[in-house]
C-alpha positions as YAML, in Angstrom:
chain: A
units: angstrom
residues:
- id: 1
  name: MET
  ca: [0.18, 0.13, 0.11]
- id: 2
  name: THR
  ca: [1.63, 3.17, -1.26]
- id: 3
  name: ILE
  ca: [-0.80, 5.96, 0.14]
- id: 4
  name: ILE
  ca: [0.47, 7.19, 3.58]
- id: 5
  name: SER
  ca: [-0.29, 9.74, 6.23]
- id: 6
  name: ASN
  ca: [0.29, 13.51, 5.56]
- id: 7
  name: LYS
  ca: [-0.81, 15.42, 8.48]
- id: 8
  name: GLY
  ca: [-0.23, 19.03, 8.42]
- id: 9
  name: VAL
  ca: [-1.27, 22.54, 10.13]
- id: 10
  name: VAL
  ca: [-3.10, 25.00, 7.96]
- id: 11
  name: LEU
  ca: [-4.55, 28.56, 9.25]
- id: 12
  name: LYS
  ca: [-7.64, 28.53, 10.46]
- id: 13
  name: ALA
  ca: [-8.23, 32.34, 11.13]
- id: 14
  name: HIS
  ca: [-6.25, 35.25, 10.72]
- id: 15
  name: PRO
  ca: [-5.45, 35.97, 14.33]
- id: 16
  name: LYS
  ca: [-6.19, 39.59, 15.56]
- id: 17
  name: GLY
  ca: [-3.64, 39.56, 18.40]
- id: 18
  name: MET
  ca: [-2.05, 36.34, 20.53]
- id: 19
  name: PRO
  ca: [-2.64, 33.50, 18.30]
- id: 20
  name: LYS
  ca: [-4.66, 30.68, 19.70]
- id: 21
  name: VAL
  ca: [-3.82, 27.17, 19.17]
- id: 22
  name: ASP
  ca: [-7.54, 26.15, 18.76]
- id: 23
  name: GLU
  ca: [-9.21, 29.48, 17.32]
- id: 24
  name: HIS
  ca: [-6.19, 29.95, 14.45]
- id: 25
  name: PHE
  ca: [-4.87, 26.45, 13.45]
- id: 26
  name: GLU
  ca: [-6.39, 23.10, 12.44]
- id: 27
  name: LEU
  ca: [-4.13, 19.80, 12.31]
- id: 28
  name: VAL
  ca: [-5.51, 18.18, 8.89]
- id: 29
  name: ASP
  ca: [-5.53, 15.01, 7.83]
- id: 30
  name: ARG
  ca: [-4.52, 13.96, 4.58]
- id: 31
  name: THR
  ca: [-2.81, 11.73, 2.65]
- id: 32
  name: ILE
  ca: [-0.10, 11.13, -0.18]
- id: 33
  name: ASP
  ca: [0.70, 8.45, -2.71]
- id: 34
  name: ILE
  ca: [4.23, 8.95, -3.09]
- id: 35
  name: GLU
  ca: [5.21, 5.92, -4.95]
- id: 36
  name: ASN
  ca: [2.39, 6.53, -7.85]
- id: 37
  name: LEU
  ca: [2.63, 10.52, -7.72]
- id: 38
  name: LYS
  ca: [4.28, 11.82, -10.84]
- id: 39
  name: LEU
  ca: [6.52, 14.22, -10.39]
- id: 40
  name: GLY
  ca: [7.33, 17.47, -12.99]
- id: 41
  name: GLU
  ca: [10.32, 18.72, -14.21]
- id: 42
  name: ASN
  ca: [12.81, 19.50, -11.36]
- id: 43
  name: GLU
  ca: [10.24, 18.56, -8.70]
- id: 44
  name: PHE
  ca: [10.93, 16.37, -5.61]
- id: 45
  name: VAL
  ca: [9.49, 15.18, -2.58]
- id: 46
  name: LEU
  ca: [10.38, 15.58, 0.72]
- id: 47
  name: ARG
  ca: [9.97, 13.54, 4.09]
- id: 48
  name: ASN
  ca: [10.22, 16.14, 6.77]
- id: 49
  name: LEU
  ca: [12.08, 15.56, 10.15]
- id: 50
  name: TYR
  ca: [12.69, 18.71, 11.80]
- id: 51
  name: LEU
  ca: [10.57, 21.88, 11.75]
- id: 52
  name: SER
  ca: [12.01, 25.40, 13.40]
- id: 53
  name: LEU
  ca: [9.37, 27.12, 15.43]
- id: 54
  name: ASP
  ca: [10.65, 30.99, 14.78]
- id: 55
  name: PRO
  ca: [9.06, 34.81, 15.48]
- id: 56
  name: TYR
  ca: [8.89, 35.56, 11.98]
- id: 57
  name: VAL
  ca: [6.36, 32.95, 11.02]
- id: 58
  name: ARG
  ca: [3.68, 35.30, 13.07]
- id: 59
  name: LEU
  ca: [4.04, 37.71, 10.37]
- id: 60
  name: THR
  ca: [2.74, 35.83, 7.81]
- id: 61
  name: LEU
  ca: [-0.58, 34.76, 9.41]
- id: 62
  name: LYS
  ca: [-1.64, 38.51, 9.10]
- id: 63
  name: GLU
  ca: [-4.68, 39.09, 6.90]
- id: 64
  name: HIS
  ca: [-3.70, 41.17, 3.95]
- id: 65
  name: GLU
  ca: [-5.84, 44.55, 4.32]
- id: 66
  name: PRO
  ca: [-5.24, 47.02, 1.17]
- id: 67
  name: LYS
  ca: [-5.27, 50.29, 3.47]
- id: 68
  name: HIS
  ca: [-2.26, 49.03, 4.88]
- id: 69
  name: GLU
  ca: [-0.33, 48.39, 1.17]
- id: 70
  name: ARG
  ca: [2.14, 50.70, 1.95]
- id: 71
  name: THR
  ca: [3.01, 48.84, 5.60]
- id: 72
  name: ILE
  ca: [4.59, 45.63, 3.32]
- id: 73
  name: ASN
  ca: [6.50, 45.01, 1.15]
- id: 74
  name: LYS
  ca: [5.82, 42.83, -2.17]
- id: 75
  name: ALA
  ca: [7.70, 39.59, -0.80]
- id: 76
  name: SER
  ca: [6.16, 39.75, 2.52]
- id: 77
  name: LYS
  ca: [2.69, 40.12, 0.51]
- id: 78
  name: LYS
  ca: [3.63, 36.72, -1.21]
- id: 79
  name: GLN
  ca: [4.62, 34.90, 2.48]
- id: 80
  name: LEU
  ca: [1.13, 35.51, 3.35]
- id: 81
  name: VAL
  ca: [-0.95, 32.60, 4.38]
- id: 82
  name: GLN
  ca: [-4.32, 32.34, 3.40]
- id: 83
  name: ILE
  ca: [-6.89, 30.56, 5.41]
- id: 84
  name: GLY
  ca: [-6.53, 26.85, 4.78]
- id: 85
  name: GLN
  ca: [-3.33, 26.72, 3.19]
- id: 86
  name: ILE
  ca: [-0.24, 25.07, 4.98]
- id: 87
  name: ILE
  ca: [1.89, 27.12, 7.16]
- id: 88
  name: ILE
  ca: [5.22, 27.65, 5.67]
- id: 89
  name: GLY
  ca: [8.39, 27.65, 7.84]
- id: 90
  name: ALA
  ca: [12.03, 26.51, 7.50]
- id: 91
  name: GLY
  ca: [13.50, 22.96, 9.06]
- id: 92
  name: VAL
  ca: [15.01, 20.21, 8.01]
- id: 93
  name: SER
  ca: [14.25, 16.72, 5.37]
- id: 94
  name: GLU
  ca: [15.27, 14.28, 3.56]
- id: 95
  name: ILE
  ca: [14.39, 13.64, -0.75]
- id: 96
  name: ILE
  ca: [12.72, 10.47, -0.86]
- id: 97
  name: LYS
  ca: [11.82, 10.85, -4.67]
- id: 98
  name: THR
  ca: [13.29, 13.06, -7.06]
- id: 99
  name: ASN
  ca: [13.19, 14.42, -10.74]
- id: 100
  name: ASN
  ca: [15.52, 16.86, -10.06]
- id: 101
  name: PRO
  ca: [19.38, 16.19, -11.14]
- id: 102
  name: ASN
  ca: [20.65, 18.79, -8.56]
- id: 103
  name: PHE
  ca: [19.10, 16.36, -6.00]
- id: 104
  name: LYS
  ca: [19.26, 12.61, -5.11]
- id: 105
  name: VAL
  ca: [17.24, 10.51, -3.03]
- id: 106
  name: GLY
  ca: [18.64, 9.95, 0.13]
- id: 107
  name: ASP
  ca: [19.95, 14.08, 0.54]
- id: 108
  name: LEU
  ca: [19.25, 15.82, 3.71]
- id: 109
  name: VAL
  ca: [18.30, 19.40, 3.03]
- id: 110
  name: TYR
  ca: [17.70, 22.36, 5.09]
- id: 111
  name: ALA
  ca: [14.66, 24.78, 3.45]
- id: 112
  name: LEU
  ca: [13.55, 28.00, 4.24]
- id: 113
  name: ASN
  ca: [10.14, 27.41, 2.56]
- id: 114
  name: LEU
  ca: [8.90, 24.07, 4.28]
- id: 115
  name: GLY
  ca: [5.23, 23.23, 5.20]
- id: 116
  name: TRP
  ca: [4.06, 22.39, 8.88]
- id: 117
  name: GLU
  ca: [3.66, 19.01, 7.16]
- id: 118
  name: GLU
  ca: [4.95, 15.60, 7.21]
- id: 119
  name: TYR
  ca: [5.79, 15.39, 3.55]
- id: 120
  name: SER
  ca: [6.29, 18.41, 0.85]
- id: 121
  name: HIS
  ca: [5.84, 17.75, -2.57]
- id: 122
  name: ILE
  ca: [8.07, 20.59, -3.95]
- id: 123
  name: LYS
  ca: [7.45, 22.37, -7.05]
- id: 124
  name: SER
  ca: [10.40, 23.39, -9.43]
- id: 125
  name: ASP
  ca: [9.93, 27.03, -8.85]
- id: 126
  name: ALA
  ca: [10.97, 26.53, -4.92]
- id: 127
  name: THR
  ca: [13.90, 24.84, -5.06]
- id: 128
  name: SER
  ca: [16.50, 27.44, -4.91]
- id: 129
  name: ASN
  ca: [14.84, 27.66, -1.28]
- id: 130
  name: PHE
  ca: [16.41, 24.38, -0.22]
- id: 131
  name: PHE
  ca: [20.31, 23.95, 0.73]
- id: 132
  name: PHE
  ca: [22.49, 20.60, 1.42]
- id: 133
  name: ILE
  ca: [23.67, 19.45, 4.58]
- id: 134
  name: ASN
  ca: [27.00, 17.84, 4.58]
- id: 135
  name: LYS
  ca: [26.29, 13.79, 6.78]
- id: 136
  name: ASP
  ca: [29.74, 13.40, 7.87]
- id: 137
  name: LEU
  ca: [29.13, 16.56, 10.45]
- id: 138
  name: LEU
  ca: [26.64, 14.68, 11.62]
- id: 139
  name: LYS
  ca: [29.28, 12.75, 13.60]
- id: 140
  name: ASP
  ca: [29.63, 15.51, 16.46]
- id: 141
  name: ILE
  ca: [26.74, 17.73, 15.72]
- id: 142
  name: PRO
  ca: [22.74, 16.83, 16.21]
- id: 143
  name: LEU
  ca: [20.69, 16.99, 13.08]
- id: 144
  name: SER
  ca: [18.40, 19.07, 14.74]
- id: 145
  name: TYR
  ca: [20.93, 21.96, 15.42]
- id: 146
  name: PHE
  ca: [20.56, 22.22, 11.41]
- id: 147
  name: ALA
  ca: [17.28, 22.83, 11.69]
- id: 148
  name: SER
  ca: [17.60, 25.88, 14.16]
- id: 149
  name: PHE
  ca: [20.97, 27.36, 13.71]
- id: 150
  name: ILE
  ca: [23.91, 25.11, 12.01]
- id: 151
  name: LYS
  ca: [22.40, 26.51, 8.72]
- id: 152
  name: ARG
  ca: [20.48, 30.34, 7.82]
- id: 153
  name: GLY
  ca: [19.07, 30.13, 11.53]
- id: 154
  name: GLY
  ca: [22.02, 31.28, 13.00]
- id: 155
  name: LEU
  ca: [23.58, 33.01, 9.78]
- id: 156
  name: ALA
  ca: [21.63, 35.65, 10.18]
- id: 157
  name: PRO
  ca: [22.84, 36.94, 14.04]
- id: 158
  name: TYR
  ca: [25.99, 36.21, 13.42]
- id: 159
  name: ALA
  ca: [26.01, 38.41, 10.02]
- id: 160
  name: SER
  ca: [24.00, 41.14, 11.32]
- id: 161
  name: LEU
  ca: [26.40, 41.59, 14.51]
- id: 162
  name: LYS
  ca: [29.77, 41.69, 12.12]
- id: 163
  name: TYR
  ca: [28.50, 44.00, 9.26]
- id: 164
  name: ILE
  ca: [25.76, 46.26, 11.27]
- id: 165
  name: GLY
  ca: [26.81, 46.16, 14.91]
- id: 166
  name: LYS
  ca: [30.56, 46.11, 14.08]
- id: 167
  name: PRO
  ca: [31.43, 44.83, 17.62]
- id: 168
  name: LYS
  ca: [34.56, 46.25, 18.97]
- id: 169
  name: GLU
  ca: [36.66, 44.77, 22.21]
- id: 170
  name: GLY
  ca: [35.67, 46.18, 25.17]
- id: 171
  name: GLU
  ca: [32.13, 47.63, 24.09]
- id: 172
  name: THR
  ca: [29.25, 46.94, 25.52]
- id: 173
  name: ILE
  ca: [25.99, 45.13, 23.86]
- id: 174
  name: PHE
  ca: [22.65, 45.10, 25.37]
- id: 175
  name: VAL
  ca: [20.64, 42.07, 23.80]
- id: 176
  name: SER
  ca: [16.65, 41.81, 24.61]
- id: 177
  name: ALA
  ca: [15.46, 38.43, 24.46]
- id: 178
  name: ALA
  ca: [18.37, 37.52, 25.28]
- id: 179
  name: ALA
  ca: [17.62, 33.79, 25.89]
- id: 180
  name: GLY
  ca: [15.65, 33.10, 23.23]
- id: 181
  name: PHE
  ca: [17.28, 31.65, 20.43]
- id: 182
  name: VAL
  ca: [18.88, 34.69, 18.20]
- id: 183
  name: GLY
  ca: [19.69, 36.44, 21.79]
- id: 184
  name: GLN
  ca: [21.93, 33.54, 23.39]
- id: 185
  name: LEU
  ca: [23.76, 33.17, 19.82]
- id: 186
  name: VAL
  ca: [24.18, 36.86, 19.64]
- id: 187
  name: GLY
  ca: [25.47, 37.29, 23.14]
- id: 188
  name: GLN
  ca: [28.07, 34.47, 23.06]
- id: 189
  name: ILE
  ca: [29.80, 35.69, 19.74]
- id: 190
  name: ALA
  ca: [29.69, 38.94, 21.56]
- id: 191
  name: LYS
  ca: [31.52, 37.44, 24.14]
- id: 192
  name: ILE
  ca: [33.99, 35.42, 21.71]
- id: 193
  name: LYS
  ca: [34.69, 38.98, 20.22]
- id: 194
  name: GLY
  ca: [35.46, 40.77, 23.56]
- id: 195
  name: LEU
  ca: [32.57, 42.74, 24.18]
- id: 196
  name: ARG
  ca: [30.50, 43.34, 27.84]
- id: 197
  name: VAL
  ca: [27.14, 41.37, 26.94]
- id: 198
  name: VAL
  ca: [24.51, 42.33, 28.97]
- id: 199
  name: GLY
  ca: [20.75, 40.56, 28.42]
- id: 200
  name: SER
  ca: [17.43, 40.80, 29.59]
- id: 201
  name: ALA
  ca: [14.83, 37.79, 29.75]
- id: 202
  name: GLY
  ca: [11.73, 37.49, 31.06]
- id: 203
  name: SER
  ca: [11.93, 34.96, 34.10]
- id: 204
  name: ASP
  ca: [14.51, 34.10, 36.70]
- id: 205
  name: GLU
  ca: [15.09, 30.77, 35.26]
- id: 206
  name: LYS
  ca: [16.49, 32.66, 32.13]
- id: 207
  name: VAL
  ca: [18.57, 35.19, 33.78]
- id: 208
  name: ASP
  ca: [20.22, 32.23, 35.50]
- id: 209
  name: TYR
  ca: [20.65, 30.59, 32.23]
- id: 210
  name: LEU
  ca: [22.40, 33.34, 30.59]
- id: 211
  name: LEU
  ca: [24.40, 34.14, 34.04]
- id: 212
  name: ASN
  ca: [25.61, 30.57, 34.56]
- id: 213
  name: GLU
  ca: [25.54, 29.01, 31.81]
- id: 214
  name: LEU
  ca: [26.18, 30.88, 28.78]
- id: 215
  name: LYS
  ca: [28.29, 33.34, 31.25]
- id: 216
  name: PHE
  ca: [26.99, 37.06, 30.08]
- id: 217
  name: ASP
  ca: [28.17, 39.81, 31.91]
- id: 218
  name: ALA
  ca: [25.16, 40.77, 33.36]
- id: 219
  name: ALA
  ca: [21.51, 39.95, 32.98]
- id: 220
  name: PHE
  ca: [18.07, 40.92, 34.82]
- id: 221
  name: ASN
  ca: [14.49, 39.91, 35.02]
- id: 222
  name: TYR
  ca: [12.45, 42.66, 33.21]
- id: 223
  name: ASN
  ca: [9.30, 41.68, 34.95]
- id: 224
  name: LYS
  ca: [10.84, 42.59, 37.99]
- id: 225
  name: VAL
  ca: [12.93, 45.61, 37.36]
- id: 226
  name: GLU
  ca: [12.42, 48.94, 35.94]
- id: 227
  name: LEU
  ca: [14.50, 49.07, 32.33]
- id: 228
  name: ASP
  ca: [15.65, 52.37, 32.99]
- id: 229
  name: LYS
  ca: [17.27, 51.43, 36.48]
- id: 230
  name: ALA
  ca: [18.46, 48.17, 35.35]
- id: 231
  name: LEU
  ca: [20.45, 49.81, 32.28]
- id: 232
  name: TYR
  ca: [21.98, 52.54, 34.09]
- id: 233
  name: GLU
  ca: [23.00, 49.74, 36.53]
- id: 234
  name: TYR
  ca: [24.45, 47.09, 34.33]
- id: 235
  name: CYS
  ca: [25.72, 49.21, 31.31]
- id: 236
  name: PRO
  ca: [27.32, 51.90, 33.44]
- id: 237
  name: ASN
  ca: [29.43, 53.33, 30.10]
- id: 238
  name: GLY
  ca: [26.11, 53.09, 27.66]
- id: 239
  name: ILE
  ca: [25.25, 50.99, 25.32]
- id: 240
  name: ASP
  ca: [27.63, 50.52, 22.17]
- id: 241
  name: ILE
  ca: [25.97, 47.93, 20.46]
- id: 242
  name: TYR
  ca: [21.67, 46.89, 21.01]
- id: 243
  name: TYR
  ca: [20.84, 44.05, 19.51]
- id: 244
  name: GLU
  ca: [16.83, 44.25, 19.06]
- id: 245
  name: ASN
  ca: [14.47, 41.72, 19.44]
- id: 246
  name: VAL
  ca: [11.37, 43.40, 21.03]
- id: 247
  name: GLY
  ca: [10.56, 46.63, 20.05]
- id: 248
  name: GLY
  ca: [8.18, 49.19, 21.69]
- id: 249
  name: GLU
  ca: [8.99, 50.40, 25.20]
- id: 250
  name: THR
  ca: [12.29, 48.49, 25.18]
- id: 251
  name: LEU
  ca: [13.25, 50.50, 22.09]
- id: 252
  name: GLU
  ca: [12.46, 53.39, 23.62]
- id: 253
  name: VAL
  ca: [14.22, 52.98, 26.61]
- id: 254
  name: VAL
  ca: [17.38, 52.35, 25.40]
- id: 255
  name: LEU
  ca: [17.78, 54.72, 22.75]
- id: 256
  name: ASN
  ca: [18.51, 57.10, 25.78]
- id: 257
  name: HIS
  ca: [21.26, 54.52, 27.26]
- id: 258
  name: CYS
  ca: [22.98, 54.66, 23.88]
- id: 259
  name: ASN
  ca: [26.40, 56.33, 23.24]
- id: 260
  name: LEU
  ca: [27.52, 58.59, 20.35]
- id: 261
  name: PHE
  ca: [27.76, 56.56, 17.11]
- id: 262
  name: ALA
  ca: [25.80, 53.35, 18.91]
- id: 263
  name: ARG
  ca: [24.96, 50.65, 16.33]
- id: 264
  name: ILE
  ca: [21.40, 49.15, 16.53]
- id: 265
  name: VAL
  ca: [20.73, 46.35, 14.76]
- id: 266
  name: ALA
  ca: [17.07, 45.56, 14.49]
- id: 267
  name: CYS
  ca: [16.47, 41.58, 14.24]
- id: 268
  name: GLY
  ca: [12.77, 41.67, 15.67]
- id: 269
  name: MET
  ca: [9.95, 43.81, 17.57]
- id: 270
  name: ILE
  ca: [8.40, 40.77, 18.87]
- id: 271
  name: SER
  ca: [6.32, 43.18, 21.09]
- id: 272
  name: GLN
  ca: [4.53, 44.54, 18.33]
- id: 273
  name: TYR
  ca: [3.67, 41.37, 16.03]
- id: 274
  name: ASN
  ca: [0.32, 40.65, 17.47]
- id: 275
  name: ILE
  ca: [-1.09, 43.80, 17.31]
- id: 276
  name: THR
  ca: [-2.65, 44.42, 14.03]
- id: 277
  name: ASP
  ca: [-3.94, 47.56, 13.95]
- id: 278
  name: PRO
  ca: [-1.00, 50.20, 13.07]
- id: 279
  name: LYS
  ca: [-2.55, 52.98, 15.22]
- id: 280
  name: GLU
  ca: [-2.49, 50.79, 18.17]
- id: 281
  name: LYS
  ca: [1.30, 49.77, 18.03]
- id: 282
  name: TYR
  ca: [3.46, 51.69, 20.37]
- id: 283
  name: GLY
  ca: [4.84, 54.90, 19.44]
- id: 284
  name: VAL
  ca: [8.47, 54.97, 20.44]
- id: 285
  name: LYS
  ca: [8.49, 58.89, 21.61]
- id: 286
  name: THR
  ca: [13.00, 58.74, 22.14]
- id: 287
  name: LEU
  ca: [13.34, 59.04, 18.65]
- id: 288
  name: GLU
  ca: [15.74, 62.27, 18.81]
- id: 289
  name: ASN
  ca: [18.10, 60.27, 19.96]
- id: 290
  name: ILE
  ca: [18.64, 59.08, 16.49]
- id: 291
  name: VAL
  ca: [19.90, 62.89, 15.34]
- id: 292
  name: THR
  ca: [21.73, 63.90, 18.16]
- id: 293
  name: LYS
  ca: [23.68, 60.97, 19.47]
- id: 294
  name: ARG
  ca: [24.26, 60.05, 15.52]
- id: 295
  name: LEU
  ca: [23.03, 56.56, 15.82]
- id: 296
  name: TYR
  ca: [22.92, 53.89, 13.58]
- id: 297
  name: ILE
  ca: [19.82, 51.47, 12.84]
- id: 298
  name: GLN
  ca: [19.41, 48.90, 10.39]
- id: 299
  name: GLY
  ca: [17.16, 46.07, 10.01]
- id: 300
  name: PHE
  ca: [17.83, 42.66, 7.85]
- id: 301
  name: VAL
  ca: [16.47, 39.65, 6.78]
- id: 302
  name: VAL
  ca: [18.48, 36.45, 6.48]
- id: 303
  name: THR
  ca: [18.32, 36.35, 2.32]
- id: 304
  name: ASP
  ca: [20.85, 39.52, 2.57]
- id: 305
  name: TYR
  ca: [23.58, 37.15, 3.53]
- id: 306
  name: ILE
  ca: [22.45, 33.78, 1.45]
- id: 307
  name: GLY
  ca: [25.11, 33.36, -1.34]
- id: 308
  name: THR
  ca: [27.94, 35.76, 0.14]
- id: 309
  name: ASP
  ca: [31.19, 34.89, 1.58]
- id: 310
  name: ILE
  ca: [30.04, 35.54, 5.02]
- id: 311
  name: GLU
  ca: [27.57, 32.74, 5.15]
- id: 312
  name: LYS
  ca: [30.59, 29.69, 4.19]
- id: 313
  name: GLU
  ca: [32.38, 31.92, 6.82]
- id: 314
  name: TYR
  ca: [29.69, 31.85, 9.21]
- id: 315
  name: GLU
  ca: [29.34, 27.61, 8.74]
- id: 316
  name: LYS
  ca: [32.98, 27.44, 9.61]
- id: 317
  name: GLU
  ca: [33.24, 29.40, 12.59]
- id: 318
  name: ILE
  ca: [30.04, 28.13, 14.33]
- id: 319
  name: ILE
  ca: [30.98, 24.53, 13.93]
- id: 320
  name: GLU
  ca: [34.55, 25.01, 15.11]
- id: 321
  name: TRP
  ca: [33.07, 27.11, 18.49]
- id: 322
  name: ILE
  ca: [30.58, 24.14, 19.03]
- id: 323
  name: LYS
  ca: [33.48, 21.53, 18.65]
- id: 324
  name: SER
  ca: [35.69, 23.72, 21.14]
- id: 325
  name: GLY
  ca: [32.84, 24.37, 23.60]
- id: 326
  name: LYS
  ca: [32.52, 28.18, 22.78]
- id: 327
  name: ILE
  ca: [29.26, 28.05, 22.15]
- id: 328
  name: ILE
  ca: [26.38, 26.67, 23.91]
- id: 329
  name: TYR
  ca: [23.36, 25.63, 22.76]
- id: 330
  name: LYS
  ca: [20.19, 25.01, 24.54]
- id: 331
  name: GLU
  ca: [17.28, 23.72, 22.61]
- id: 332
  name: THR
  ca: [13.75, 22.09, 23.00]
- id: 333
  name: ILE
  ca: [12.42, 19.28, 21.20]
- id: 334
  name: PHE
  ca: [8.73, 18.10, 20.69]
- id: 335
  name: ASP
  ca: [7.18, 15.55, 19.18]
- id: 336
  name: GLY
  ca: [4.95, 14.71, 16.13]
- id: 337
  name: ILE
  ca: [2.97, 17.55, 13.79]
- id: 338
  name: GLU
  ca: [0.41, 17.32, 16.40]
- id: 339
  name: ASN
  ca: [2.22, 19.97, 18.78]
- id: 340
  name: VAL
  ca: [3.40, 22.13, 16.17]
- id: 341
  name: ALA
  ca: [1.00, 24.41, 16.85]
- id: 342
  name: LYS
  ca: [0.88, 24.71, 20.94]
- id: 343
  name: GLY
  ca: [4.91, 25.09, 20.01]
- id: 344
  name: PHE
  ca: [4.78, 27.92, 18.05]
- id: 345
  name: VAL
  ca: [2.02, 29.64, 20.40]
- id: 346
  name: ASP
  ca: [4.21, 28.80, 23.78]
- id: 347
  name: MET
  ca: [7.55, 30.47, 22.01]
- id: 348
  name: LEU
  ca: [5.29, 33.41, 20.70]
- id: 349
  name: ASN
  ca: [4.40, 33.89, 24.83]
- id: 350
  name: GLY
  ca: [8.08, 33.77, 26.04]
- id: 351
  name: LYS
  ca: [7.62, 30.44, 27.37]
- id: 352
  name: ASN
  ca: [10.98, 29.02, 25.78]
- id: 353
  name: ILE
  ca: [14.62, 28.93, 27.00]
- id: 354
  name: GLY
  ca: [16.70, 28.86, 23.64]
- id: 355
  name: LYS
  ca: [14.83, 27.30, 20.38]
- id: 356
  name: TYR
  ca: [11.62, 25.46, 20.05]
- id: 357
  name: ILE
  ca: [11.88, 22.50, 17.50]
- id: 358
  name: VAL
  ca: [9.31, 19.86, 16.49]
- id: 359
  name: LYS
  ca: [10.77, 16.18, 15.58]
- id: 360
  name: LEU
  ca: [8.81, 14.51, 12.87]
- id: 361
  name: ALA
  ca: [10.40, 11.91, 12.14]
- id: 362
  name: ASP
  ca: [13.48, 9.58, 13.21]
- id: 363
  name: TYR
  ca: [16.19, 9.83, 10.59]
...
């Protein structure tokens, strides 16, 4: 019998605020007949092994509103998920059937546009978003790491810190949401580069992780202390680099503590993702600091760095750092497609320490 289960998670309704598992997501029972599936030119079929749960996916669940047309770019508009469609994220898969000369059965790939489903039929126009995984590296590094940060997931914080943050030994960097996937990498890389690293997180457990496992110079629970006072205490010489993951009021306060010519790496603004009406988003009131302090602020997406020399540099360095113990990486792995939506919502609610990954199949 060639017909097998291919469960997937579809968008049930566009969230207006924080997504809810039962209200906005639906696990659908589907099947796929892999043996009799006829592939077009350059197409292939994947058995999905690990899915990465990332905050940016929340932005793809918005309902497109023509009146806000200018607030999203063309690429973002194309990524918007429609009701009833499989949600798209990133992850690691094995090729099990192929009509593409560049991919053979048994290859492991990292994908930027992987469906939240057990198997994926990849059309020819999407193959450019798949990247080979060197199986020899699996002797030293878990396969799940490739779903999260060995490939493109970690390239973004690495490259943005280097090229936008321009870190210099002895400087102070402040990282918001520091116990999350991006924050823990940025903080450790900054330590390797000789910076004073200060991070904020939402629980005492996360603060303990930052201080005692990742060896941050300072960290604090933003739910227990006033941010302004904390930055005076833990960044007495001001902030040279702010790695921005939160936005809103946090950004407003941080701008007051930035030194002249400080660099702000705008990676994300998760505090604003669940606010659908632009009029309700937090209005930062300290923007005059950008002018008076000559601040440099730049956003980025990972595709800015794909195919560049820094991509090869990153993979070489990150693997060396992992093997030498300079990078400690924490991940939480859930089992089964039925846990994808819950894991995603928990991550958005800040329950994670490090990276949330969902294992769909053994390899």
